[in-house]
mmCIF file of the C-alpha atoms, coordinates in Angstrom:
data_MODEL
# 
_entry.id   MODEL 
# 
loop_
_atom_site.group_PDB 
_atom_site.id 
_atom_site.type_symbol 
_atom_site.label_atom_id 
_atom_site.label_alt_id 
_atom_site.label_comp_id 
_atom_site.label_asym_id 
_atom_site.label_entity_id 
_atom_site.label_seq_id 
_atom_site.pdbx_PDB_ins_code 
_atom_site.Cartn_x 
_atom_site.Cartn_y 
_atom_site.Cartn_z 
_atom_site.occupancy 
_atom_site.B_iso_or_equiv 
_atom_site.pdbx_formal_charge 
_atom_site.auth_seq_id 
_atom_site.auth_comp_id 
_atom_site.auth_asym_id 
_atom_site.auth_atom_id 
_atom_site.pdbx_PDB_model_num 
ATOM 1  C CA . MET A 1 1  ? -9.974  17.784  -3.803 1.00 0.00 ? 1  MET A CA 1 
ATOM 2  C CA . PRO A 1 2  ? -6.494  16.784  -2.646 1.00 0.00 ? 2  PRO A CA 1 
ATOM 3  C CA . ARG A 1 3  ? -4.941  13.505  -3.714 1.00 0.00 ? 3  ARG A CA 1 
ATOM 4  C CA . PHE A 1 4  ? -3.281  11.317  -1.093 1.00 0.00 ? 4  PHE A CA 1 
ATOM 5  C CA . PHE A 1 5  ? -0.991  8.374   -1.794 1.00 0.00 ? 5  PHE A CA 1 
ATOM 6  C CA . ILE A 1 6  ? -0.754  5.476   0.639  1.00 0.00 ? 6  ILE A CA 1 
ATOM 7  C CA . ASP A 1 7  ? 2.479   3.476   0.539  1.00 0.00 ? 7  ASP A CA 1 
ATOM 8  C CA . LEU A 1 8  ? 3.027   0.197   2.379  1.00 0.00 ? 8  LEU A CA 1 
ATOM 9  C CA . HIS A 1 9  ? 6.231   -1.355  3.669  1.00 0.00 ? 9  HIS A CA 1 
ATOM 10 C CA . ASP A 1 10 ? 6.084   -4.877  5.094  1.00 0.00 ? 10 ASP A CA 1 
ATOM 11 C CA . GLY A 1 11 ? 9.608   -5.050  6.471  1.00 0.00 ? 11 GLY A CA 1 
ATOM 12 C CA . SER A 1 12 ? 10.997  -6.394  3.197  1.00 0.00 ? 12 SER A CA 1 
ATOM 13 C CA . ASN A 1 13 ? 9.116   -4.740  0.369  1.00 0.00 ? 13 ASN A CA 1 
ATOM 14 C CA . LEU A 1 14 ? 7.929   -1.215  -0.320 1.00 0.00 ? 14 LEU A CA 1 
ATOM 15 C CA . VAL A 1 15 ? 4.769   -0.838  -2.379 1.00 0.00 ? 15 VAL A CA 1 
ATOM 16 C CA . ARG A 1 16 ? 4.355   2.741   -3.574 1.00 0.00 ? 16 ARG A CA 1 
ATOM 17 C CA . ASP A 1 17 ? 0.862   3.928   -4.407 1.00 0.00 ? 17 ASP A CA 1 
ATOM 18 C CA . LYS A 1 18 ? 0.945   5.260   -7.974 1.00 0.00 ? 18 LYS A CA 1 
ATOM 19 C CA . GLU A 1 19 ? -2.760  6.103   -8.329 1.00 0.00 ? 19 GLU A CA 1 
ATOM 20 C CA . GLY A 1 20 ? -3.687  7.738   -5.044 1.00 0.00 ? 20 GLY A CA 1 
ATOM 21 C CA . PHE A 1 21 ? -7.056  8.616   -3.540 1.00 0.00 ? 21 PHE A CA 1 
ATOM 22 C CA . ASP A 1 22 ? -9.029  11.835  -3.980 1.00 0.00 ? 22 ASP A CA 1 
ATOM 23 C CA . LEU A 1 23 ? -10.000 12.620  -0.393 1.00 0.00 ? 23 LEU A CA 1 
ATOM 24 C CA . PRO A 1 24 ? -11.281 15.819  1.193  1.00 0.00 ? 24 PRO A CA 1 
ATOM 25 C CA . ASP A 1 25 ? -8.655  16.096  3.958  1.00 0.00 ? 25 ASP A CA 1 
ATOM 26 C CA . LEU A 1 26 ? -6.080  14.348  6.122  1.00 0.00 ? 26 LEU A CA 1 
ATOM 27 C CA . ASP A 1 27 ? -8.779  12.924  8.408  1.00 0.00 ? 27 ASP A CA 1 
ATOM 28 C CA . ALA A 1 28 ? -10.339 11.136  5.429  1.00 0.00 ? 28 ALA A CA 1 
ATOM 29 C CA . ALA A 1 29 ? -6.888  9.889   4.394  1.00 0.00 ? 29 ALA A CA 1 
ATOM 30 C CA . ARG A 1 30 ? -6.351  8.596   7.953  1.00 0.00 ? 30 ARG A CA 1 
ATOM 31 C CA . ALA A 1 31 ? -9.657  6.708   7.785  1.00 0.00 ? 31 ALA A CA 1 
ATOM 32 C CA . GLN A 1 32 ? -8.699  5.209   4.398  1.00 0.00 ? 32 GLN A CA 1 
ATOM 33 C CA . ALA A 1 33 ? -5.317  4.152   5.798  1.00 0.00 ? 33 ALA A CA 1 
ATOM 34 C CA . ALA A 1 34 ? -7.012  2.504   8.788  1.00 0.00 ? 34 ALA A CA 1 
ATOM 35 C CA . ARG A 1 35 ? -9.307  0.561   6.432  1.00 0.00 ? 35 ARG A CA 1 
ATOM 36 C CA . ILE A 1 36 ? -6.270  -0.676  4.493  1.00 0.00 ? 36 ILE A CA 1 
ATOM 37 C CA . MET A 1 37 ? -4.499  -1.787  7.680  1.00 0.00 ? 37 MET A CA 1 
ATOM 38 C CA . THR A 1 38 ? -7.672  -3.566  8.829  1.00 0.00 ? 38 THR A CA 1 
ATOM 39 C CA . ARG A 1 39 ? -7.892  -5.478  5.536  1.00 0.00 ? 39 ARG A CA 1 
ATOM 40 C CA . ILE A 1 40 ? -4.241  -6.481  5.830  1.00 0.00 ? 40 ILE A CA 1 
ATOM 41 C CA . ALA A 1 41 ? -4.783  -7.788  9.374  1.00 0.00 ? 41 ALA A CA 1 
ATOM 42 C CA . GLN A 1 42 ? -7.884  -9.717  8.303  1.00 0.00 ? 42 GLN A CA 1 
ATOM 43 C CA . GLY A 1 43 ? -6.044  -11.344 5.400  1.00 0.00 ? 43 GLY A CA 1 
ATOM 44 C CA . ILE A 1 44 ? -3.011  -12.594 7.292  1.00 0.00 ? 44 ILE A CA 1 
ATOM 45 C CA . ALA A 1 45 ? -2.881  -16.323 7.843  1.00 0.00 ? 45 ALA A CA 1 
ATOM 46 C CA . GLU A 1 46 ? -1.448  -17.582 11.048 1.00 0.00 ? 46 GLU A CA 1 
ATOM 47 C CA . GLY A 1 47 ? 2.290   -17.666 10.801 1.00 0.00 ? 47 GLY A CA 1 
ATOM 48 C CA . PRO A 1 48 ? 5.159   -18.511 13.077 1.00 0.00 ? 48 PRO A CA 1 
ATOM 49 C CA . GLU A 1 49 ? 6.813   -15.128 12.799 1.00 0.00 ? 49 GLU A CA 1 
ATOM 50 C CA . ARG A 1 50 ? 6.174   -11.550 13.709 1.00 0.00 ? 50 ARG A CA 1 
ATOM 51 C CA . GLN A 1 51 ? 5.025   -9.370  10.828 1.00 0.00 ? 51 GLN A CA 1 
ATOM 52 C CA . ASP A 1 52 ? 5.495   -5.594  10.839 1.00 0.00 ? 52 ASP A CA 1 
ATOM 53 C CA . TYR A 1 53 ? 3.871   -3.073  8.525  1.00 0.00 ? 53 TYR A CA 1 
ATOM 54 C CA . VAL A 1 54 ? 4.377   0.646   8.083  1.00 0.00 ? 54 VAL A CA 1 
ATOM 55 C CA . LEU A 1 55 ? 1.917   2.636   6.040  1.00 0.00 ? 55 LEU A CA 1 
ATOM 56 C CA . ALA A 1 56 ? 2.769   6.197   4.935  1.00 0.00 ? 56 ALA A CA 1 
ATOM 57 C CA . VAL A 1 57 ? 0.233   8.727   3.689  1.00 0.00 ? 57 VAL A CA 1 
ATOM 58 C CA . ARG A 1 58 ? 1.818   11.322  1.417  1.00 0.00 ? 58 ARG A CA 1 
ATOM 59 C CA . THR A 1 59 ? 0.597   14.258  -0.619 1.00 0.00 ? 59 THR A CA 1 
ATOM 60 C CA . GLU A 1 60 ? 1.115   14.827  -4.346 1.00 0.00 ? 60 GLU A CA 1 
ATOM 61 C CA . ASP A 1 61 ? 4.340   16.723  -3.655 1.00 0.00 ? 61 ASP A CA 1 
ATOM 62 C CA . GLY A 1 62 ? 5.731   13.717  -1.742 1.00 0.00 ? 62 GLY A CA 1 
ATOM 63 C CA . THR A 1 63 ? 5.335   15.114  1.778  1.00 0.00 ? 63 THR A CA 1 
ATOM 64 C CA . VAL A 1 64 ? 4.589   12.333  4.283  1.00 0.00 ? 64 VAL A CA 1 
ATOM 65 C CA . ARG A 1 65 ? 1.695   13.581  6.421  1.00 0.00 ? 65 ARG A CA 1 
ATOM 66 C CA . LEU A 1 66 ? 0.944   10.456  8.442  1.00 0.00 ? 66 LEU A CA 1 
ATOM 67 C CA . ARG A 1 67 ? 2.491   7.107   9.346  1.00 0.00 ? 67 ARG A CA 1 
ATOM 68 C CA . MET A 1 68 ? 0.752   4.082   10.804 1.00 0.00 ? 68 MET A CA 1 
ATOM 69 C CA . ARG A 1 69 ? 2.506   1.049   12.209 1.00 0.00 ? 69 ARG A CA 1 
ATOM 70 C CA . MET A 1 70 ? 1.079   -2.395  12.827 1.00 0.00 ? 70 MET A CA 1 
ATOM 71 C CA . SER A 1 71 ? 2.851   -5.415  14.296 1.00 0.00 ? 71 SER A CA 1 
ATOM 72 C CA . LEU A 1 72 ? 1.332   -8.861  14.383 1.00 0.00 ? 72 LEU A CA 1 
ATOM 73 C CA . ASP A 1 73 ? 3.086   -11.263 16.722 1.00 0.00 ? 73 ASP A CA 1 
ATOM 74 C CA . PRO A 1 74 ? 1.211   -14.550 17.032 1.00 0.00 ? 74 PRO A CA 1 
ATOM 75 C CA . GLU A 1 75 ? 1.587   -16.248 20.384 1.00 0.00 ? 75 GLU A CA 1 
ATOM 76 C CA . PRO A 1 76 ? 0.218   -19.775 20.594 1.00 0.00 ? 76 PRO A CA 1 
ATOM 77 C CA . SER A 1 77 ? -2.073  -20.444 23.514 1.00 0.00 ? 77 SER A CA 1 
ATOM 78 C CA . GLU A 1 78 ? -1.271  -23.398 25.678 1.00 0.00 ? 78 GLU A CA 1 
# 
């Protein structure tokens, strides 16, 4: 089973996945990446600033196979 690594960049910091996930294919890696992005969005407290995230799914040889971007831009309601 292939191993996929999911790295996260939050605009300031890069967190490289050193353990990876054993997943059957790129579709499964995409689903895992979406779950990670969902958890990030759920855990963000309201803030005054825009927050951007880029998640990269790479293979064991370092090839980036997929990127996901998420921007959270809170706008207060009046």
